[in-house]
C-alpha positions as CSV (number, residue, x, y, z in Angstrom):
1,M,-19.9,-22.9,-19.2
2,Q,-18.1,-20.7,-21.5
3,S,-20.3,-17.6,-20.3
4,K,-19.4,-18.4,-16.6
5,K,-15.9,-18.5,-17.5
6,T,-15.6,-14.9,-19.5
7,I,-17.7,-13.7,-16.4
8,K,-14.7,-14.8,-14.4
9,Y,-12.1,-13.4,-16.4
10,I,-14.0,-10.3,-16.8
11,L,-14.3,-10.1,-12.8
12,G,-10.9,-10.7,-12.1
13,I,-9.4,-8.3,-15.0
14,A,-11.9,-5.4,-12.9
15,V,-10.1,-6.5,-9.3
16,A,-6.6,-6.4,-10.9
17,V,-7.0,-3.2,-12.7
18,L,-9.4,-0.7,-10.7
19,L,-8.6,-1.5,-7.5
20,P,-5.0,0.3,-7.9
21,L,-7.0,3.3,-9.6
22,S,-9.1,3.7,-6.5
23,F,-6.1,4.2,-3.8
24,F,-5.6,8.0,-5.1
25,Y,-9.3,8.2,-4.3
26,I,-10.1,6.3,-1.0
27,T,-6.1,8.3,-0.1
28,R,-8.1,11.4,-0.3
29,M,-11.3,10.4,1.4
30,F,-9.1,9.4,4.4
31,S,-7.4,12.6,4.3
32,D,-10.6,14.1,4.6
33,G,-12.2,12.1,7.2
34,K,-14.7,10.4,4.9
35,I,-13.3,6.9,5.1
36,K,-14.8,4.1,7.9
37,L,-11.8,2.5,9.1
38,P,-12.3,-1.4,9.2
39,N,-13.3,-2.2,13.0
40,Y,-11.5,-4.2,15.5
41,Y,-12.9,-7.8,16.8
42,R,-12.2,-9.5,19.5
43,A,-12.0,-7.4,22.8
44,D,-9.7,-9.3,25.7
45,S,-10.5,-6.8,28.0
46,V,-12.9,-3.7,28.4
47,N,-12.4,-1.2,31.3
48,Q,-14.0,2.2,32.4
49,V,-11.7,5.1,32.7
50,E,-12.0,8.7,33.2
51,K,-11.9,10.5,30.1
52,D,-12.7,14.5,30.0
53,G,-15.0,13.9,32.9
54,K,-17.0,11.1,31.6
55,T,-16.8,7.5,32.2
56,V,-15.9,5.9,29.1
57,N,-15.2,2.2,28.0
58,D,-11.3,1.4,27.6
59,T,-11.3,-1.9,25.0
60,V,-7.5,-4.0,24.6
61,F,-8.2,-5.6,21.6
62,H,-6.5,-9.0,20.9
63,K,-3.3,-9.3,19.4
64,V,-2.8,-12.6,17.3
65,A,-0.2,-14.8,18.5
66,D,2.8,-15.9,16.1
67,L,2.4,-19.2,14.0
68,K,5.6,-20.9,12.4
69,L,4.9,-23.3,10.1
70,T,6.7,-24.5,6.5
71,N,6.0,-23.0,3.4
72,Q,5.5,-24.6,-0.1
73,L,9.1,-23.4,-0.8
74,G,10.1,-25.6,2.4
75,K,11.1,-22.9,4.7
76,F,10.5,-22.4,8.0
77,V,8.6,-19.1,8.5
78,S,7.1,-17.1,11.0
79,L,3.9,-15.1,10.7
80,N,4.9,-12.1,13.2
81,E,8.6,-12.5,12.7
82,D,9.2,-13.1,8.9
83,L,6.3,-10.8,8.0
84,R,6.5,-8.3,10.7
85,G,4.8,-4.4,9.8
86,K,3.0,-6.4,6.9
87,I,-0.9,-6.4,6.6
88,L,-2.4,-10.3,6.5
89,V,-5.3,-12.2,4.9
90,I,-5.6,-15.6,5.8
91,D,-7.8,-18.4,4.5
92,F,-7.8,-22.2,5.7
93,I,-7.9,-24.5,2.1
94,F,-6.6,-28.2,1.6
95,T,-4.9,-29.1,-1.5
96,T,-7.5,-32.2,-2.6
97,C,-10.6,-30.0,-1.8
98,P,-13.0,-30.7,-4.4
99,T,-15.7,-27.9,-2.9
100,I,-15.1,-24.6,-1.5
101,C,-11.1,-24.2,-1.8
102,P,-11.0,-23.8,-5.4
103,Q,-12.9,-20.9,-5.1
104,L,-11.1,-19.5,-2.2
105,S,-8.3,-19.9,-3.9
106,S,-9.5,-18.2,-7.2
107,N,-10.2,-15.3,-5.2
108,M,-7.1,-15.4,-3.3
109,K,-5.5,-15.0,-6.6
110,D,-7.7,-12.5,-8.0
111,L,-6.3,-10.4,-4.3
112,Q,-2.8,-11.1,-5.3
113,K,-3.2,-9.8,-8.8
114,A,-4.8,-6.4,-7.7
115,Y,-1.6,-5.8,-5.5
116,I,0.8,-7.7,-6.8
117,K,2.3,-5.0,-9.7
118,K,1.5,-1.3,-7.3
119,N,1.3,-2.4,-3.5
120,P,3.5,-5.7,-3.7
121,D,4.9,-4.7,-0.1
122,I,1.7,-3.9,1.9
123,V,0.2,-7.2,2.3
124,Q,1.0,-11.0,2.8
125,F,-1.7,-13.8,1.7
126,I,-1.6,-16.8,3.4
127,S,-3.3,-20.0,2.8
128,I,-2.8,-22.9,5.3
129,S,-3.6,-26.5,4.9
130,V,-6.0,-28.4,7.2
131,D,-4.4,-31.4,6.1
132,P,-1.1,-31.1,6.6
133,T,-0.1,-35.0,6.9
134,R,-1.1,-35.0,3.1
135,D,-0.1,-31.4,2.2
136,S,3.3,-31.9,1.7
137,V,5.6,-29.1,0.9
138,Q,5.5,-30.4,-2.8
139,A,1.7,-30.8,-3.0
140,L,1.5,-27.2,-1.7
141,R,4.2,-25.7,-4.3
142,S,2.2,-27.6,-7.3
143,Y,-1.3,-25.9,-6.1
144,A,0.5,-22.9,-5.6
145,D,1.8,-23.0,-9.0
146,R,-1.9,-23.9,-10.1
147,Y,-3.0,-20.7,-8.7
148,N,0.1,-18.6,-10.3
149,A,1.3,-17.3,-6.8
150,D,4.1,-15.3,-6.3
151,H,6.0,-17.5,-3.9
152,D,7.0,-14.8,-1.8
153,R,4.0,-13.0,-1.2
154,W,1.8,-15.8,-1.3
155,W,3.0,-18.8,1.4
156,F,1.1,-22.0,1.4
157,L,1.5,-23.5,4.8
158,T,1.8,-26.9,6.3
159,G,3.1,-28.2,9.6
160,S,1.7,-29.2,13.1
161,K,-2.5,-29.9,12.9
162,D,-2.5,-28.9,16.8
163,S,-0.9,-25.2,16.1
164,I,-2.9,-24.7,12.9
165,F,-6.3,-25.7,15.0
166,N,-5.4,-23.4,18.0
167,Y,-4.7,-20.6,15.9
168,A,-7.8,-20.8,13.8
169,K,-9.8,-21.3,16.9
170,N,-8.5,-19.9,19.5
171,E,-6.6,-16.8,17.8
172,L,-8.4,-16.0,14.7
173,G,-11.6,-16.9,16.7
174,L,-13.2,-18.8,13.7
175,L,-16.4,-21.1,13.7
176,L,-15.1,-24.6,12.8
177,N,-18.3,-26.2,12.6
178,N,-18.5,-26.6,16.2
179,A,-15.4,-28.7,16.3
180,D,-13.4,-29.1,19.3
181,V,-10.4,-30.8,18.4
182,P,-7.6,-31.0,15.6
183,D,-9.2,-34.5,14.4
184,D,-12.7,-33.1,13.5
185,F,-11.6,-29.5,12.0
186,I,-13.7,-28.4,9.2
187,H,-12.4,-25.3,8.1
188,S,-13.9,-22.1,7.6
189,Q,-14.4,-20.3,4.4
190,Q,-13.7,-17.3,6.0
191,L,-11.0,-14.7,4.5
192,V,-9.1,-13.2,7.9
193,L,-7.8,-9.2,7.3
194,L,-5.1,-8.7,10.5
195,D,-3.2,-5.1,10.6
196,S,0.5,-4.8,10.7
197,A,-0.2,-4.8,14.6
198,R,-2.2,-8.3,14.5
199,H,-5.4,-6.9,15.5
200,I,-8.2,-8.2,13.7
201,R,-10.0,-6.1,11.4
202,G,-12.1,-7.9,9.1
203,Y,-13.7,-11.1,8.2
204,Y,-15.1,-11.7,5.0
205,D,-17.0,-14.7,2.9
206,G,-14.2,-15.9,0.5
207,L,-16.8,-17.1,-1.7
208,N,-18.6,-13.6,-2.2
209,K,-17.6,-11.6,-4.7
210,A,-18.5,-8.4,-3.1
211,E,-17.2,-9.2,0.4
212,V,-13.8,-10.2,-1.7
213,N,-14.0,-6.6,-3.2
214,K,-14.6,-5.2,0.4
215,L,-11.6,-6.8,1.7
216,A,-9.5,-5.8,-1.3
217,N,-10.8,-1.9,-0.5
218,D,-10.1,-2.8,3.4
219,I,-6.5,-3.7,3.0
220,S,-5.5,-0.1,0.7
221,I,-7.3,1.3,3.9
222,L,-5.1,-0.6,6.5
223,G,-2.0,0.7,4.4
224,I,-3.2,4.4,4.4
225,E,-3.7,3.8,8.3
226,K,-0.7,2.4,8.6
227,S,1.4,5.0,6.8
228,K,-0.2,8.0,8.8
229,K,0.9,6.3,12.1
230,N,4.5,5.6,10.9
231,R,5.0,9.6,10.3
């Protein structure tokens, strides 16, 4: 048990210390055209257009709609309006979950630690409760404190179960174990990456450390992409 805790501690420190150090190299490789941008997901339409004498596909990718819920501080917030211009990392949890949620939240904590000092304004972390009936503001506040969440930059949200279900399934495109109605809502272990324009740019297994590390790098790549577009 002690060795597992030691390994987990070392991995957490590695993410927090080495990731900010990698920003320089990622920026340099991005400028040289050697960085592969995260893909876009969920096409709304594909049209054929003429370009340079050739017929090519012009794909319109899905833009995730807004979601308004209440965070762990009791504030009613909007993911698109209040977090305009920010990259989002989203997962789904509930505070009494005995299985995957503790690991999901632990990995999200490591991501927060990696960005909170060097790039605090680039990304917002979002954990949405799939059990909003029992996950009150107070319950979410206690859960957030358990993982040392920065309450400004890592929100734990509760609210309408119908809205949460619709957002997970129809906006983010998550597979919810074939759930068709909110009462059968079984949450996913995926972490979802949205860029500042609210396109889906990645799905990552939140229980897989290698994929979480890839997500960490993809956040920084999107941050560089955003800054280049704003020039």
